[in-house]
C-alpha positions in Angstrom: -2.6 -17.1 -23.1 -4.9 -14.4 -21.6 -5.4 -14.9 -17.9 -8.9 -14.6 -16.5 -9.3 -13.4 -13.0 -11.7 -15.0 -10.4 -14.2 -12.1 -10.9 -14.5 -13.1 -14.6 -12.5 -10.3 -16.3 -9.3 -10.5 -18.2 -6.0 -9.4 -16.7 -5.1 -5.9 -17.7 -1.7 -5.2 -19.3 -0.8 -3.0 -16.3 -1.7 -5.9 -14.0 0.4 -8.4 -16.1 3.3 -5.9 -15.9 2.9 -5.6 -12.1 2.8 -9.3 -11.7 6.3 -9.6 -13.2 7.6 -8.2 -9.9 7.3 -10.7 -7.1 5.6 -9.8 -3.8 8.1 -8.0 -1.6 9.2 -9.2 1.8 7.9 -7.0 4.5 10.4 -5.4 6.9 10.3 -6.4 10.6 8.5 -3.3 11.7 5.4 -4.2 9.6 4.0 -6.5 12.3 1.1 -6.3 14.7 0.5 -8.1 18.0 -3.1 -9.1 18.8 -4.3 -7.4 22.0 -7.7 -8.7 22.6 -9.5 -6.6 25.2 -13.0 -7.2 26.6 -14.7 -4.8 24.1 -13.0 -6.5 21.2 -14.0 -10.0 22.4 -17.6 -8.9 23.0 -17.9 -7.4 19.5 -16.3 -10.4 17.8 -18.9 -12.7 19.4 -21.7 -10.3 18.5 -20.6 -9.9 14.8 -20.4 -13.7 14.4 -23.7 -14.5 16.1 -25.6 -11.7 14.2 -23.9 -12.4 10.8 -22.8 -8.8 10.5 -20.2 -7.6 8.0 -17.4 -5.1 8.6 -14.5 -4.0 6.5 -12.4 -4.4 9.6 -12.8 -8.2 9.5 -13.2 -8.8 5.8 -10.1 -6.7 4.8 -8.1 -8.3 7.6 -7.3 -4.9 9.0 -4.3 -5.0 11.5 -5.9 -2.3 13.7 -9.1 -4.2 14.4 -8.2 -4.9 18.0 -7.7 -1.2 18.9 -10.6 0.1 16.9 -13.1 -2.4 18.3 -11.8 -1.8 21.8 -12.8 1.9 21.1 -16.2 0.6 19.8 -15.4 1.9 16.3 -15.9 -0.1 13.0 -16.0 0.5 9.3 -18.7 -0.7 6.8 -18.5 -1.1 3.0 -21.6 -0.1 1.1 -22.6 -0.4 -2.6 -21.5 -3.9 -3.1 -18.1 -5.5 -3.7 -17.5 -4.6 -7.3 -16.1 -1.1 -8.1 -16.5 0.6 -11.5 -13.0 2.1 -11.2 -9.6 0.5 -10.7 -6.9 2.0 -8.5 -3.5 0.2 -8.7 -3.2 -0.2 -4.9 -6.8 -1.2 -4.0 -7.8 -4.8 -3.3 -11.5 -4.3 -4.1 -12.4 -6.0 -7.4 -13.2 -4.0 -10.6 -16.3 -5.1 -12.5 -20.0 -4.7 -13.1 -21.7 -4.0 -9.8 -25.0 -5.6 -8.8 -28.2 -3.6 -8.7 -28.5 -1.0 -6.0 -29.6 -2.5 -2.7 -32.0 0.2 -1.3 -32.4 -1.7 2.0 -28.7 -1.5 2.8 -28.7 1.8 4.7 -31.3 0.3 7.2 -29.2 -2.9 7.7 -26.0 -0.9 8.3 -27.8 1.3 10.8 -29.1 -1.7 12.6 -25.6 -3.3 12.7 -24.2 -0.1 14.2 -27.0 -0.3 16.9 -26.4 -4.0 17.5 -22.7 -3.5 17.9 -23.2 -0.4 20.2 -20.7 1.6 18.2 -19.6 5.0 19.4 -18.2 5.9 15.9 -18.9 4.3 12.5 -17.0 4.9 9.3 -18.9 4.3 6.0 -17.0 3.7 2.8 -17.9 2.1 -0.4 -17.1 1.5 -4.1 -17.5 3.9 -6.9 -20.8 3.4 -8.7 -20.4 5.2 -12.0 -23.1 2.8 -13.4 -25.7 4.7 -11.4 -27.1 8.1 -12.6 -26.2 9.6 -9.2 -23.0 7.7 -8.7 -24.4 6.3 -5.5 -24.8 9.6 -3.8 -28.3 8.7 -2.4 -26.8 5.5 -0.9 -24.0 7.4 0.9 -26.4 10.1 2.2 -29.1 7.7 3.2 -26.8 5.4 5.1 -25.5 8.4 7.2 -29.1 9.6 7.8 -30.3 6.2 9.0 -27.4 5.6 11.3 -28.0 9.0 12.9 -31.8 8.3 13.3 -31.3 4.9 14.9 -28.1 5.8 16.8 -28.3 9.5 17.8 -25.2 9.3 20.0 -23.0 7.7 17.3 -20.5 9.7 15.2 -20.4 8.9 11.5 -17.5 9.4 9.1 -18.4 9.2 5.4 -15.5 8.3 3.2 -16.7 9.0 -0.3 -15.6 8.8 -4.0 -15.5 12.0 -6.0 -18.9 11.7 -7.8 -17.1 13.1 -10.8 -17.0 16.4 -8.9 -20.7 17.1 -9.6 -21.7 19.8 -7.0 -25.4 18.6 -6.8 -24.3 15.1 -5.9 -21.7 16.2 -3.4 -24.3 18.5 -1.8 -26.7 15.6 -1.4 -24.1 13.7 0.5 -23.0 16.8 2.6 -26.6 17.5 3.6 -26.7 14.1 5.4 -24.3 15.9 7.9 -21.7 13.2 8.7 -19.5 14.2 11.6 -16.5 13.9 9.2 -16.5 14.0 5.4 -13.5 12.1 4.1 -12.1 11.9 0.6 -8.8 10.2 0.1 -6.3 11.8 -2.3 -3.9 8.8 -1.7 -0.9 9.9 -3.8 1.0 12.8 -5.3 0.3 14.6 -8.7 3.3 13.2 -10.7 2.1 9.5 -10.3 -1.6 10.2 -9.7 -2.8 9.3 -13.2 -0.9 6.0 -13.2 -2.2 5.0 -9.7 -5.7 6.4 -9.9 -6.6 6.8 -13.6 -10.3 7.4 -13.0 -9.7 10.3 -10.5 -7.8 13.6 -10.8 -5.7 15.2 -8.1 -7.3 18.6 -8.6 -10.9 17.2 -8.5 -10.1 15.3 -5.3 -8.8 18.5 -3.7 -11.9 20.3 -4.8 -14.2 17.7 -3.1 -12.4 18.5 0.2 -12.8 22.3 -0.5 -16.5 22.0 -1.2 -17.0 19.9 2.0 -15.1 22.4 4.1 -17.1 25.3 2.6 -20.3 23.5 3.5 -19.1 23.4 7.1 -18.1 19.8 7.5 -15.0 18.5 9.3 -12.7 17.3 6.4 -10.2 14.4 6.2 -7.9 12.7 3.7 -5.2 10.1 3.4 -1.8 9.6 1.8 -0.3 6.2 1.0 3.5 6.1 0.8 5.7 3.7 -1.0 4.2 3.9 -4.5 7.0 5.9 -6.1 6.6 9.4 -4.6 9.5 11.5 -3.2 9.8 13.1 0.2 9.4 16.6 -1.3 6.3 15.5 -3.1 4.7 14.2 0.1 5.4 17.6 1.7 3.8 19.5 -1.2 0.7 17.2 -1.1 0.3 17.9 2.6 0.5 21.7 1.8 -2.0 21.3 -1.0 -4.4 19.3 1.2 -4.3 21.8 4.0 -4.7 24.7 1.5 -7.8 22.9 0.1 -9.4 22.9 3.6 -8.4 19.5 4.9 -8.3 19.4 8.7 -7.4 15.7 9.4 -4.8 13.6 7.7 -3.7 10.0 7.9 -0.4 8.8 6.4 0.3 5.1 5.8 2.6 2.6 4.2 1.4 0.9 1.0 1.0 -2.9 1.4 0.6 -4.7 -1.9 -2.7 -6.8 -1.9 -1.6 -9.2 -4.7 1.0 -9.6 -7.5 -1.3 -7.8 -10.0 -1.2 -4.6 -7.9 1.4 -1.9 -8.0 4.8 -3.1 -6.6 6.0 -1.5 -3.3 8.7 1.0 -4.3 10.0 1.6 -0.8 9.4 0.8 2.8 9.1 4.0 4.8 10.8 3.7 8.2 8.9 4.3 11.4 11.1 7.3 12.3 10.1 9.0 9.0 6.5 8.6 9.9 7.2 10.4 13.2 8.9 13.2 11.2 5.9 13.5 9.0 3.5 13.8 11.9 5.5 16.8 13.1 5.6 18.2 9.6 1.8 17.9 9.1 1.1 19.5 12.5 3.5 22.4 11.6 1.6 22.9 8.3 -1.6 23.3 10.4 -3.6 20.0 10.4 -5.8 19.7 13.4 -5.2 16.0 13.7 -2.6 13.7 12.3 -2.1 9.9 12.4 1.0 8.7 10.6 2.5 5.2 10.8 3.3 2.0 8.8 0.0 0.3 9.8 -2.2 3.4 10.1 -5.3 3.1 7.9 -7.6 6.0 7.0 -10.3 5.0 9.5 -7.8 4.1 12.3 -8.8 5.8 15.6 -11.2 7.9 13.5 -13.3 9.0 16.5 -10.3 10.3 18.4 -9.1 12.2 15.3 -12.6 13.7 14.9 -12.4 15.0 18.6 -9.1 16.7 17.8 -10.8 18.6 14.9 -13.6 19.7 17.2 -11.1 20.8 19.9 -9.1 22.7 17.3 -12.3 24.5 16.0 -13.3 25.4 19.6 -9.8 26.9 20.3 -9.9 28.9 17.0 -13.4 30.4 17.6 
């Protein structure tokens, strides 16, 4: 019997195979303690009263207390259906709704209402649109800057199939940071991210750096990569022009997602921080519960300081 998912599509063979492996028990170090400071409490009330939507809340991010205390938050644009499927990602794959051209204004107003110092914009891949959603990503950054001139914006983008004219459209919106997440190593890349390529993702970062933007990427560990492959991916990213890197533990969203191959110990994340700094990254955040937008404003400042020192 073919299983039908809540979003209305059939279970893929890969998903059925994944589901044969039960959800893994998390080790004791994968835990967070809620530290609700005054800024967090204020933002929580504001978001509820204004009916605002952030990835921080909707994805149940473990770092929400710290980021909101720093007046930082992340917004998902382009809808909740992605035209691609990555084996680690909890966002549904399906046919997206029509483009909402008013969304950039609403996000900019949410940033203003929340009084954010730094906002991260991320979204789904929109291969159904002629421009892959490039206008939406660019326009959201522009409108946030217009309404919130003192707020930093990080734009975490898909690859737009590597099309230079679409990437340039996004780059010209001048986000403080242009992020594109490679996520994993070449050997297992096609299995984990079949609609992307490792080389194309590196090239997105190179093009952003050549444009003059601060660049950032992310690696997720625990999906079958080796320690040596992680090191090589860090070398590749830095050589491609990546300045900021986050390194995190893979946490499986559901049984139909890729099983966790290993739990990386906290001390190994500490070692990888030193390793990435030695390779030459301007800013590194590495830990079991780090996410790509974690403490994003602080990491951006490290890139600015590194550029100032180098000039």
